[in-house]
C-alpha positions in Angstrom: 19.2 2.3 6.1 15.9 1.9 7.9 14.2 -1.3 7.0 11.8 -1.8 10.0 8.2 -0.5 10.4 6.2 -0.5 13.6 6.8 -0.4 17.4 5.3 -3.6 18.8 4.0 -5.4 15.6 7.1 -4.8 13.5 8.0 -5.8 9.9 11.6 -5.8 8.8 12.0 -6.5 5.1 15.0 -7.4 3.0 16.0 -8.1 -0.6 16.2 -6.4 -4.0 14.1 -6.5 -7.2 16.6 -8.7 -9.1 18.2 -10.6 -6.2 17.5 -14.3 -5.6 14.8 -13.6 -2.9 13.0 -11.0 -1.0 11.6 -11.5 2.5 11.1 -10.3 6.0 10.7 -10.9 9.7 7.6 -10.1 11.6 8.2 -9.5 15.3 5.5 -8.9 17.9 2.8 -11.1 16.5 0.9 -12.6 19.5 1.1 -16.3 20.0 -1.9 -18.5 19.6 -3.1 -17.1 16.2 -4.3 -19.8 13.8 -2.5 -18.6 10.7 -4.2 -19.0 7.4 -1.3 -19.4 4.9 -3.7 -19.6 2.0 -5.1 -16.2 2.9 -1.6 -14.7 2.9 -1.0 -16.2 -0.5 -4.4 -14.9 -1.8 -3.4 -11.4 -0.7 0.0 -11.7 -2.5 -1.9 -12.8 -5.6 -3.8 -9.5 -5.6 -0.5 -7.7 -5.7 1.6 -9.9 -7.9 2.8 -8.8 -11.3 1.5 -10.2 -14.6 -2.1 -10.6 -13.3 -3.8 -8.8 -16.1 -3.2 -6.9 -19.4 -3.0 -3.6 -17.6 -0.1 -4.6 -15.3 3.6 -5.3 -15.9 4.1 -8.7 -17.6 6.9 -9.8 -15.2 5.6 -13.3 -14.4 6.2 -14.0 -10.7 4.3 -16.5 -8.7 5.1 -14.7 -5.4 4.8 -17.9 -3.5 5.5 -17.2 0.2 7.5 -19.7 2.4 7.1 -19.3 6.1 10.3 -20.4 7.7 9.9 -19.6 11.4 7.5 -18.5 14.2 4.7 -20.9 13.3 4.2 -24.4 14.7 1.5 -26.7 13.5 -0.3 -23.7 11.9 -0.2 -21.6 15.1 1.9 -18.6 15.8 4.4 -19.2 18.6 5.2 -15.5 19.5 8.6 -15.9 18.0 9.7 -13.9 15.0 7.9 -15.0 11.8 10.4 -15.3 9.0 9.4 -15.6 5.4 10.9 -15.5 1.9 9.5 -15.0 -1.6 11.7 -16.0 -4.6 12.4 -13.8 -7.6 12.0 -16.2 -10.5 11.4 -13.9 -13.6 13.8 -11.0 -13.3 15.4 -9.9 -16.6 18.4 -7.9 -15.6 19.7 -7.5 -19.1 16.8 -5.0 -19.7 18.7 -2.6 -17.6 22.3 -3.1 -18.9 22.0 -0.2 -21.4 21.1 2.3 -18.6 23.2 1.1 -15.7 25.2 4.4 -15.8 22.3 6.7 -16.5 19.8 8.0 -14.0 16.1 7.4 -14.9 14.0 10.6 -14.5 11.8 10.7 -11.4 13.3 7.4 -10.1 15.5 6.9 -7.0 18.6 6.2 -9.1 20.3 9.6 -8.7 19.4 10.2 -5.1 20.4 6.6 -4.1 23.7 6.9 -5.9 24.5 10.2 -4.2 23.6 9.0 -0.7 25.2 5.5 -0.8 27.9 5.9 -3.4 26.7 2.9 -5.4 23.5 1.3 -6.4 22.0 -1.9 -7.9 20.8 -0.7 -11.3 18.7 -3.8 -11.9 15.1 -2.8 -11.6 15.9 -0.2 -9.0 17.4 -2.7 -6.5 16.3 -2.0 -2.9 14.2 1.1 -4.0 12.0 -1.1 -6.3 8.3 -1.6 -5.5 9.1 -5.3 -5.5 9.8 -4.9 -1.8 6.1 -4.1 -1.2 5.3 -7.9 -1.5 6.9 -8.2 2.0 4.4 -5.5 3.3 1.5 -7.5 1.9 2.7 -10.6 3.9 2.9 -8.5 7.1 -0.5 -6.9 6.3 -2.2 -10.3 5.7 -1.0 -11.5 9.1 -2.1 -8.2 10.7 -5.5 -8.5 9.2 -5.9 -12.0 10.8 -5.1 -10.5 14.2 -7.6 -7.6 13.6 -10.3 -10.1 12.5 -10.4 -11.3 16.2 -11.5 -7.7 17.1 -13.9 -7.5 14.1 -11.9 -4.8 12.4 -12.0 -4.9 8.6 -10.0 -3.0 6.1 -11.0 -2.5 2.5 -9.5 -0.3 -0.3 -10.4 0.4 -3.9 -9.3 2.5 -6.8 -11.1 5.8 -6.6 -9.6 7.4 -9.7 -7.3 6.9 -12.6 -6.1 10.2 -14.1 -9.2 12.3 -14.4 -11.6 9.3 -14.3 -13.2 9.0 -10.9 -15.9 6.8 -9.4 -19.4 8.0 -8.7 -19.7 7.3 -5.0 -23.5 6.8 -5.3 -22.8 3.7 -7.4 -20.6 2.1 -4.8 -22.0 -0.8 -2.7 -19.7 -0.5 0.4 -21.2 -3.7 1.8 -19.7 -5.7 -1.1 -16.4 -4.0 -1.9 -14.1 -7.0 -2.1 -16.2 -9.0 -4.7 -16.9 -5.8 -6.7 -13.2 -4.9 -6.7 -12.0 -8.3 -7.7 -14.5 -8.5 -10.6 -12.4 -6.2 -12.8 -8.6 -5.7 -13.4 -8.5 -2.2 -12.1 -10.1 -3.0 -8.7 -12.8 -0.3 -9.0 -16.2 -1.1 -7.6 -18.0 1.2 -10.1 -18.3 -1.1 -13.2 -19.0 1.6 -15.7 -16.0 3.7 -14.7 -13.8 0.6 -14.2 -14.3 -0.2 -17.9 -13.3 3.3 -19.0 -10.3 3.1 -16.7 -9.1 -0.2 -18.2 -9.5 1.2 -21.7 -7.5 4.3 -20.8 -4.7 2.4 -19.1 -4.5 0.0 -22.1 -4.2 2.9 -24.5 -1.4 4.5 -22.4 0.4 1.2 -22.3 0.3 0.9 -26.1 1.7 4.4 -26.3 4.5 3.8 -23.8 3.1 6.3 -21.3 1.7 6.1 -17.8 -0.9 7.6 -15.5 -1.5 8.0 -11.7 -4.6 7.7 -9.6 -6.1 7.6 -6.1 -7.0 4.8 -3.7 -9.6 5.1 -1.0 -9.4 2.9 2.1 -11.9 2.3 4.9 -11.4 0.8 8.3 -14.5 -0.6 9.9 -15.1 -1.9 13.4 -12.8 0.4 15.2 -12.9 0.8 19.0 -12.4 4.1 20.7 -9.0 5.3 21.8 -6.5 3.7 19.4 -3.6 6.1 18.6 -1.6 8.5 20.6 -2.4 12.2 21.4 0.9 13.8 20.5 3.6 12.6 18.0 2.2 9.2 17.2 -1.3 10.3 16.3 -3.2 7.6 14.5 -3.6 9.7 11.4 0.1 10.6 11.5 1.2 7.0 11.6 -1.3 6.2 8.8 0.1 9.0 6.7 3.7 7.9 7.3 2.7 4.3 6.3 1.1 5.4 3.1 3.8 7.9 2.1 6.4 5.1 2.5 4.8 3.2 -0.4 6.5 3.7 -3.7 5.0 6.4 -6.0 2.7 7.9 -3.3 2.5 11.7 -3.5 -0.4 12.6 -1.1 -2.5 11.5 1.8 -5.8 12.9 3.2 -8.2 11.6 5.8 -11.7 12.5 6.7 -12.8 15.7 5.0 -9.1 16.3 4.0 -8.3 19.4 2.0 -12.0 20.1 1.3 -12.5 20.5 5.0 -10.5 23.7 4.9 -13.2 25.3 2.8 -16.0 24.6 5.3 -17.3 26.5 8.3 -17.0 25.1 11.8 -20.8 24.9 12.0 -20.7 22.6 8.9 -17.7 20.6 9.8 -18.2 19.6 13.4 -19.3 16.0 14.0 -22.1 16.2 16.5 -22.4 13.4 19.1 -25.5 11.4 19.7 -26.4 8.6 22.2 -28.6 5.8 20.9 -29.1 2.4 22.5 -26.4 3.4 25.0 -23.9 3.7 22.2 -22.1 6.9 21.3 -21.8 7.9 17.6 -21.6 11.0 15.4 -24.2 12.4 13.1 -21.5 13.1 10.4 -17.9 11.8 10.0 -15.8 14.7 8.6 -13.2 13.7 11.2 -12.6 10.5 9.4 -12.9 8.4 12.5 -10.0 10.1 14.3 -10.2 13.0 16.8 -7.2 14.3 18.7 -5.0 11.6 17.2 -7.3 8.8 18.7 -9.9 6.7 17.0 -13.5 7.7 18.0 -15.2 4.5 17.0 -16.5 5.7 13.6 -15.2 4.4 10.3 -11.7 5.6 9.4 -11.4 6.6 5.8 -8.6 8.1 3.8 -7.3 8.6 0.2 -3.8 8.0 -1.1 -2.6 9.7 -4.3 -0.1 7.9 -6.6 2.0 9.6 -9.3 2.2 8.2 -12.8 4.7 5.4 -13.1 8.1 7.0 -13.6 9.2 4.4 -16.2 7.9 5.4 -19.6 9.1 4.1 -23.0 9.6 7.5 -24.7 13.0 9.3 -25.0 13.8 11.6 -22.2 16.6 13.9 -21.1 18.8 12.9 -18.2 22.4 12.7 -16.9 24.9 9.9 -16.5 27.0 9.0 -13.5 29.8 11.3 -14.8 27.2 14.2 -14.7 27.0 14.5 -18.5 23.8 15.4 -20.4 22.4 12.3 -22.2 19.2 10.9 -23.6 17.6 7.8 -22.1 15.1 5.4 -23.5 14.2 2.5 -21.2 12.8 -0.9 -22.1 11.4 -3.8 -20.1 8.2 -4.6 -18.3 6.5 -1.9 -16.2 3.0 -1.0 -14.9 1.4 1.8 -16.9 -0.6 2.6 -13.8 0.3 1.3 -10.3 -3.0 1.8 -8.5 -4.7 -1.6 -9.4 -1.8 -3.5 -7.8 -1.4 -1.0 -4.9 -4.8 -1.7 -3.4 -3.6 -4.6 -1.3 -0.5 -2.7 -0.3 -2.5 0.2 1.0 -4.7 -2.2 3.0 -1.6 -4.0 4.3 0.1 -0.8 5.6 -3.2 0.3 7.2 -3.6 -3.1 8.9 -0.1 -3.0 10.3 -0.6 0.5 11.7 -3.9 -0.4 13.3 -2.7 -3.7 14.8 0.4 -2.0 16.2 -1.8 0.6 18.0 -4.2 -2.1 19.1 -1.3 -3.9 20.8 0.1 -0.6 22.2 -3.3 0.3 23.6 -3.2 -2.7 25.9 -0.5 -1.0 27.9 -2.3 2.3 28.6 -4.5 1.3 31.6 -4.3 -1.2 34.5 
Protein backbone atom coordinates (compact mmCIF):
# COMPACT_ATOMS: atom_id res chain seq x y z
CA UNK A 1 0.00 0.00 0.00
CA UNK A 2 1.47 3.35 -1.02
CA UNK A 3 1.14 5.96 1.73
CA UNK A 4 3.84 8.49 0.76
CA UNK A 5 3.52 11.54 -1.48
CA UNK A 6 6.38 13.66 -2.87
CA UNK A 7 10.05 13.21 -3.78
CA UNK A 8 11.97 15.69 -1.60
CA UNK A 9 9.20 17.26 0.48
CA UNK A 10 7.40 14.03 1.40
CA UNK A 11 4.28 13.29 3.42
CA UNK A 12 3.62 9.80 4.76
CA UNK A 13 0.23 9.48 6.43
CA UNK A 14 -1.23 6.78 8.65
CA UNK A 15 -4.44 5.90 10.46
CA UNK A 16 -8.07 5.01 9.85
CA UNK A 17 -11.34 6.87 10.18
CA UNK A 18 -12.35 5.12 13.41
CA UNK A 19 -8.93 4.26 14.82
CA UNK A 20 -7.58 6.06 17.89
CA UNK A 21 -5.48 8.50 15.87
CA UNK A 22 -4.45 9.59 12.40
CA UNK A 23 -1.15 11.26 11.67
CA UNK A 24 1.89 11.55 9.51
CA UNK A 25 5.56 12.19 8.99
CA UNK A 26 6.82 15.05 6.84
CA UNK A 27 10.33 14.49 5.54
CA UNK A 28 12.40 16.97 3.55
CA UNK A 29 11.21 20.18 5.20
CA UNK A 30 14.23 22.51 5.33
CA UNK A 31 15.66 23.45 8.70
CA UNK A 32 15.36 26.99 10.03
CA UNK A 33 11.67 27.54 9.26
CA UNK A 34 9.85 29.33 12.06
CA UNK A 35 6.79 27.12 12.18
CA UNK A 36 3.45 28.73 12.98
CA UNK A 37 1.49 25.99 14.75
CA UNK A 38 -1.57 28.22 15.11
CA UNK A 39 -1.67 28.61 11.33
CA UNK A 40 -1.56 24.82 10.89
CA UNK A 41 -4.48 24.52 13.29
CA UNK A 42 -6.44 27.25 11.49
CA UNK A 43 -6.05 25.32 8.23
CA UNK A 44 -7.29 22.14 9.93
CA UNK A 45 -10.26 24.10 11.28
CA UNK A 46 -11.22 24.96 7.68
CA UNK A 47 -11.37 21.22 6.88
CA UNK A 48 -12.72 19.75 10.11
CA UNK A 49 -16.17 18.14 10.29
CA UNK A 50 -19.10 19.69 12.12
CA UNK A 51 -18.22 23.25 11.16
CA UNK A 52 -21.60 24.22 9.69
CA UNK A 53 -25.13 23.00 9.01
CA UNK A 54 -24.17 21.82 5.49
CA UNK A 55 -21.35 19.50 6.61
CA UNK A 56 -21.24 16.21 8.47
CA UNK A 57 -22.07 16.63 12.15
CA UNK A 58 -19.21 14.40 13.30
CA UNK A 59 -17.69 16.63 15.98
CA UNK A 60 -13.90 16.44 15.86
CA UNK A 61 -11.60 19.18 17.18
CA UNK A 62 -8.82 17.98 14.85
CA UNK A 63 -6.21 19.36 17.24
CA UNK A 64 -2.75 18.59 15.89
CA UNK A 65 0.16 17.55 18.09
CA UNK A 66 3.67 18.01 16.65
CA UNK A 67 5.85 15.32 18.19
CA UNK A 68 9.20 15.70 16.39
CA UNK A 69 11.26 17.76 13.97
CA UNK A 70 10.62 21.12 15.65
CA UNK A 71 12.75 22.63 18.43
CA UNK A 72 11.82 25.91 20.12
CA UNK A 73 9.41 26.62 17.26
CA UNK A 74 12.01 26.11 14.50
CA UNK A 75 12.19 23.16 12.10
CA UNK A 76 15.38 21.14 12.57
CA UNK A 77 15.48 19.36 9.21
CA UNK A 78 14.55 16.09 10.91
CA UNK A 79 11.25 14.37 10.09
CA UNK A 80 8.25 16.26 11.44
CA UNK A 81 5.92 13.81 13.12
CA UNK A 82 2.35 14.69 14.10
CA UNK A 83 -0.85 13.09 15.32
CA UNK A 84 -4.54 14.01 15.38
CA UNK A 85 -6.90 12.14 17.71
CA UNK A 86 -10.24 10.66 16.63
CA UNK A 87 -12.57 11.59 19.47
CA UNK A 88 -16.07 11.37 17.99
CA UNK A 89 -16.24 8.24 15.85
CA UNK A 90 -19.49 6.27 16.14
CA UNK A 91 -18.58 2.83 14.84
CA UNK A 92 -21.96 1.33 15.76
CA UNK A 93 -23.47 3.27 12.84
CA UNK A 94 -21.71 0.82 10.51
CA UNK A 95 -22.46 -2.47 12.27
CA UNK A 96 -25.55 -3.21 10.18
CA UNK A 97 -23.61 -2.89 6.91
CA UNK A 98 -20.28 -4.47 7.84
CA UNK A 99 -20.90 -7.35 5.43
CA UNK A 100 -22.46 -5.24 2.66
CA UNK A 101 -20.62 -3.15 0.08
CA UNK A 102 -21.80 0.46 -0.16
CA UNK A 103 -22.43 1.59 -3.78
CA UNK A 104 -19.68 3.80 -5.28
CA UNK A 105 -17.50 3.42 -2.18
CA UNK A 106 -14.15 1.62 -1.92
CA UNK A 107 -15.67 -1.23 0.13
CA UNK A 108 -15.85 -3.84 -2.64
CA UNK A 109 -12.55 -3.04 -4.36
CA UNK A 110 -10.70 -2.83 -1.03
CA UNK A 111 -12.08 -6.19 0.08
CA UNK A 112 -11.13 -7.82 -3.23
CA UNK A 113 -7.59 -6.40 -3.19
CA UNK A 114 -6.63 -6.99 0.45
CA UNK A 115 -8.97 -9.80 1.50
CA UNK A 116 -10.27 -7.84 4.49
CA UNK A 117 -11.29 -4.29 5.35
CA UNK A 118 -12.14 -2.02 8.23
CA UNK A 119 -15.84 -1.38 7.68
CA UNK A 120 -16.00 1.45 10.23
CA UNK A 121 -16.35 4.62 8.22
CA UNK A 122 -14.32 3.22 5.35
CA UNK A 123 -11.16 2.66 7.39
CA UNK A 124 -8.04 3.69 5.49
CA UNK A 125 -10.04 4.67 2.39
CA UNK A 126 -11.98 7.32 4.34
CA UNK A 127 -11.52 11.03 3.60
CA UNK A 128 -10.61 11.37 7.28
CA UNK A 129 -7.03 10.79 6.08
CA UNK A 130 -7.06 14.13 4.26
CA UNK A 131 -6.59 15.96 7.57
CA UNK A 132 -2.98 14.73 7.38
CA UNK A 133 -2.63 16.32 3.96
CA UNK A 134 -3.81 19.65 5.35
CA UNK A 135 -1.06 19.54 7.98
CA UNK A 136 1.52 18.85 5.26
CA UNK A 137 0.04 21.58 3.09
CA UNK A 138 0.01 24.13 5.92
CA UNK A 139 3.74 23.54 6.46
CA UNK A 140 4.39 23.65 2.70
CA UNK A 141 2.55 26.98 2.48
CA UNK A 142 4.85 28.43 5.13
CA UNK A 143 7.89 27.37 3.10
CA UNK A 144 6.35 28.87 -0.06
CA UNK A 145 5.61 32.15 1.73
CA UNK A 146 9.37 32.78 1.87
CA UNK A 147 9.33 32.79 -1.96
CA UNK A 148 6.13 34.93 -2.04
CA UNK A 149 4.09 32.08 -3.54
CA UNK A 150 0.43 32.09 -2.51
CA UNK A 151 -2.23 29.46 -3.11
CA UNK A 152 -5.97 30.13 -2.93
CA UNK A 153 -8.93 27.93 -3.82
CA UNK A 154 -12.69 28.41 -3.73
CA UNK A 155 -15.92 26.64 -4.63
CA UNK A 156 -16.63 27.30 -8.30
CA UNK A 157 -19.83 25.29 -8.56
CA UNK A 158 -22.26 23.08 -6.67
CA UNK A 159 -24.31 20.91 -9.00
CA UNK A 160 -25.53 23.23 -11.76
CA UNK A 161 -25.02 26.39 -9.67
CA UNK A 162 -21.83 28.21 -10.75
CA UNK A 163 -20.20 31.50 -9.82
CA UNK A 164 -20.26 34.54 -12.05
CA UNK A 165 -16.53 35.19 -12.43
CA UNK A 166 -17.19 38.90 -12.96
CA UNK A 167 -18.41 39.06 -9.35
CA UNK A 168 -15.21 37.59 -7.87
CA UNK A 169 -12.67 39.84 -6.16
CA UNK A 170 -9.53 37.76 -6.61
CA UNK A 171 -7.54 40.13 -4.40
CA UNK A 172 -9.69 39.25 -1.39
CA UNK A 173 -10.46 35.55 -1.87
CA UNK A 174 -9.73 34.21 1.61
CA UNK A 175 -11.96 36.63 3.52
CA UNK A 176 -14.75 36.28 0.94
CA UNK A 177 -14.53 32.48 1.07
CA UNK A 178 -14.58 32.26 4.84
CA UNK A 179 -17.56 34.63 5.03
CA UNK A 180 -19.95 31.81 4.13
CA UNK A 181 -20.28 28.09 4.86
CA UNK A 182 -19.85 26.95 1.26
CA UNK A 183 -16.56 28.86 0.69
CA UNK A 184 -17.75 30.61 -2.46
CA UNK A 185 -16.61 34.22 -3.07
CA UNK A 186 -19.79 35.13 -4.98
CA UNK A 187 -22.23 35.92 -2.11
CA UNK A 188 -25.45 35.65 -4.16
CA UNK A 189 -24.57 32.27 -5.61
CA UNK A 190 -23.17 31.12 -2.25
CA UNK A 191 -26.56 31.67 -0.63
CA UNK A 192 -28.27 29.58 -3.32
CA UNK A 193 -25.66 26.85 -2.94
CA UNK A 194 -26.20 26.68 0.81
CA UNK A 195 -29.98 26.44 0.40
CA UNK A 196 -29.59 23.72 -2.23
CA UNK A 197 -27.18 21.63 -0.14
CA UNK A 198 -29.44 22.03 2.92
CA UNK A 199 -32.43 20.76 0.94
CA UNK A 200 -30.50 17.73 -0.30
CA UNK A 201 -29.34 17.00 3.23
CA UNK A 202 -32.95 16.97 4.46
CA UNK A 203 -33.83 14.59 1.62
CA UNK A 204 -30.92 12.25 2.35
CA UNK A 205 -29.29 12.94 -1.01
CA UNK A 206 -25.99 14.52 -2.12
CA UNK A 207 -24.42 16.63 -4.86
CA UNK A 208 -20.99 17.24 -6.36
CA UNK A 209 -19.20 20.39 -7.44
CA UNK A 210 -16.00 22.02 -8.64
CA UNK A 211 -13.18 23.89 -6.92
CA UNK A 212 -10.94 26.41 -8.65
CA UNK A 213 -7.38 26.92 -7.39
CA UNK A 214 -4.91 29.70 -8.23
CA UNK A 215 -1.17 29.78 -7.52
CA UNK A 216 0.37 33.27 -7.57
CA UNK A 217 3.98 34.41 -7.39
CA UNK A 218 5.44 31.54 -9.40
CA UNK A 219 9.00 31.75 -10.71
CA UNK A 220 9.94 30.37 -14.13
CA UNK A 221 11.10 26.77 -14.53
CA UNK A 222 9.46 24.76 -11.76
CA UNK A 223 8.51 21.30 -12.97
CA UNK A 224 10.11 18.72 -15.23
CA UNK A 225 9.93 18.45 -19.04
CA UNK A 226 9.05 14.76 -19.42
CA UNK A 227 7.27 12.49 -16.93
CA UNK A 228 7.11 14.79 -13.90
CA UNK A 229 5.55 17.71 -15.71
CA UNK A 230 4.20 20.23 -13.22
CA UNK A 231 0.64 19.82 -14.48
CA UNK A 232 0.99 16.04 -14.33
CA UNK A 233 2.05 16.13 -10.68
CA UNK A 234 -0.75 18.57 -9.86
CA UNK A 235 -3.23 16.28 -11.62
CA UNK A 236 -2.00 13.24 -9.69
CA UNK A 237 -2.20 15.17 -6.43
CA UNK A 238 -5.77 16.28 -7.08
CA UNK A 239 -6.96 12.91 -8.38
CA UNK A 240 -5.61 11.28 -5.21
CA UNK A 241 -8.17 13.22 -3.15
CA UNK A 242 -11.28 11.26 -2.24
CA UNK A 243 -14.29 11.79 -4.56
CA UNK A 244 -12.32 13.65 -7.28
CA UNK A 245 -13.45 12.77 -10.81
CA UNK A 246 -11.70 15.34 -12.99
CA UNK A 247 -8.89 17.88 -13.35
CA UNK A 248 -8.25 20.59 -15.92
CA UNK A 249 -5.74 23.43 -16.00
CA UNK A 250 -5.51 26.56 -18.09
CA UNK A 251 -8.01 26.52 -20.92
CA UNK A 252 -8.70 22.87 -20.14
CA UNK A 253 -11.19 21.04 -22.33
CA UNK A 254 -12.51 24.31 -23.76
CA UNK A 255 -9.07 24.85 -25.29
CA UNK A 256 -9.71 21.95 -27.65
CA UNK A 257 -12.44 24.03 -29.31
CA UNK A 258 -10.14 26.98 -30.06
CA UNK A 259 -7.83 27.82 -32.96
CA UNK A 260 -4.10 28.11 -32.48
CA UNK A 261 -4.33 31.78 -33.40
CA UNK A 262 -6.77 32.24 -30.52
CA UNK A 263 -5.09 29.98 -27.98
CA UNK A 264 -1.41 30.96 -28.18
CA UNK A 265 -0.20 33.12 -25.29
CA UNK A 266 1.91 35.86 -26.90
CA UNK A 267 4.99 37.04 -25.01
CA UNK A 268 5.69 40.69 -24.21
CA UNK A 269 8.61 42.42 -22.49
CA UNK A 270 7.72 45.28 -20.16
CA UNK A 271 10.05 46.91 -17.61
CA UNK A 272 12.55 44.16 -18.40
CA UNK A 273 10.07 41.48 -17.30
CA UNK A 274 8.64 38.76 -19.54
CA UNK A 275 4.91 38.10 -19.38
CA UNK A 276 2.13 36.86 -21.64
CA UNK A 277 -0.83 38.75 -23.06
CA UNK A 278 -3.21 35.89 -22.25
CA UNK A 279 -2.89 32.84 -20.02
CA UNK A 280 -4.62 29.92 -21.71
CA UNK A 281 -1.56 27.85 -20.77
CA UNK A 282 -2.54 28.14 -17.12
CA UNK A 283 0.96 29.21 -16.12
CA UNK A 284 2.61 26.02 -17.38
CA UNK A 285 4.31 25.40 -20.73
CA UNK A 286 6.27 22.27 -21.61
CA UNK A 287 5.68 20.94 -18.09
CA UNK A 288 7.45 23.97 -16.56
CA UNK A 289 6.04 27.05 -14.86
CA UNK A 290 6.34 30.20 -17.01
CA UNK A 291 5.91 32.78 -14.25
CA UNK A 292 2.21 33.47 -14.86
CA UNK A 293 -0.50 32.43 -12.42
CA UNK A 294 -1.22 28.70 -12.38
CA UNK A 295 -4.93 27.98 -12.30
CA UNK A 296 -6.90 24.76 -12.44
CA UNK A 297 -10.26 23.23 -11.56
CA UNK A 298 -11.01 20.02 -9.70
CA UNK A 299 -14.34 18.19 -10.09
CA UNK A 300 -15.85 16.23 -7.18
CA UNK A 301 -18.58 13.63 -7.50
CA UNK A 302 -21.66 13.61 -5.26
CA UNK A 303 -20.98 12.09 -1.84
CA UNK A 304 -21.41 8.34 -2.26
CA UNK A 305 -23.19 7.93 1.08
CA UNK A 306 -26.87 8.74 0.72
CA UNK A 307 -29.70 7.77 3.06
CA UNK A 308 -32.09 6.18 0.54
CA UNK A 309 -32.38 2.44 -0.10
CA UNK A 310 -30.06 1.09 -2.81
CA UNK A 311 -29.24 -2.22 -4.44
CA UNK A 312 -25.92 -3.85 -3.60
CA UNK A 313 -24.23 -7.17 -2.82
CA UNK A 314 -22.84 -8.63 0.39
CA UNK A 315 -19.47 -10.31 1.00
CA UNK A 316 -20.95 -13.66 -0.06
CA UNK A 317 -21.89 -12.12 -3.44
CA UNK A 318 -25.63 -12.16 -2.81
CA UNK A 319 -28.01 -9.44 -4.00
CA UNK A 320 -29.21 -7.30 -1.09
CA UNK A 321 -30.68 -3.91 -0.26
CA UNK A 322 -28.69 -1.40 1.75
CA UNK A 323 -29.71 1.69 3.68
CA UNK A 324 -26.97 3.52 5.53
CA UNK A 325 -27.23 5.82 8.53
CA UNK A 326 -24.74 8.03 10.30
CA UNK A 327 -23.21 11.46 9.70
CA UNK A 328 -22.07 12.42 6.22
CA UNK A 329 -21.41 15.49 4.07
CA UNK A 330 -24.21 16.14 1.57
CA UNK A 331 -21.57 17.95 -0.52
CA UNK A 332 -17.83 17.58 0.00
CA UNK A 333 -16.58 20.69 -1.81
CA UNK A 334 -16.85 23.24 1.05
CA UNK A 335 -14.49 21.18 3.23
CA UNK A 336 -12.33 20.14 0.26
CA UNK A 337 -11.10 23.69 -0.45
CA UNK A 338 -8.18 23.53 2.05
CA UNK A 339 -7.37 19.99 0.87
CA UNK A 340 -6.98 21.17 -2.73
CA UNK A 341 -4.80 24.06 -1.55
CA UNK A 342 -2.69 21.71 0.56
CA UNK A 343 -2.03 19.21 -2.21
CA UNK A 344 -1.11 22.04 -4.58
CA UNK A 345 1.24 23.51 -1.94
CA UNK A 346 3.06 20.20 -1.46
CA UNK A 347 3.50 19.75 -5.23
CA UNK A 348 4.85 23.28 -5.66
CA UNK A 349 7.22 23.16 -2.68
CA UNK A 350 8.51 19.75 -3.79
CA UNK A 351 9.36 21.13 -7.23
CA UNK A 352 10.80 24.29 -5.69
CA UNK A 353 13.25 22.18 -3.69
CA UNK A 354 13.96 19.88 -6.66
CA UNK A 355 14.68 22.90 -8.85
CA UNK A 356 17.61 23.86 -6.63
CA UNK A 357 19.50 20.82 -7.95
CA UNK A 358 19.21 21.64 -11.68
CA UNK A 359 22.04 24.15 -12.15
CA UNK A 360 25.42 24.78 -10.55
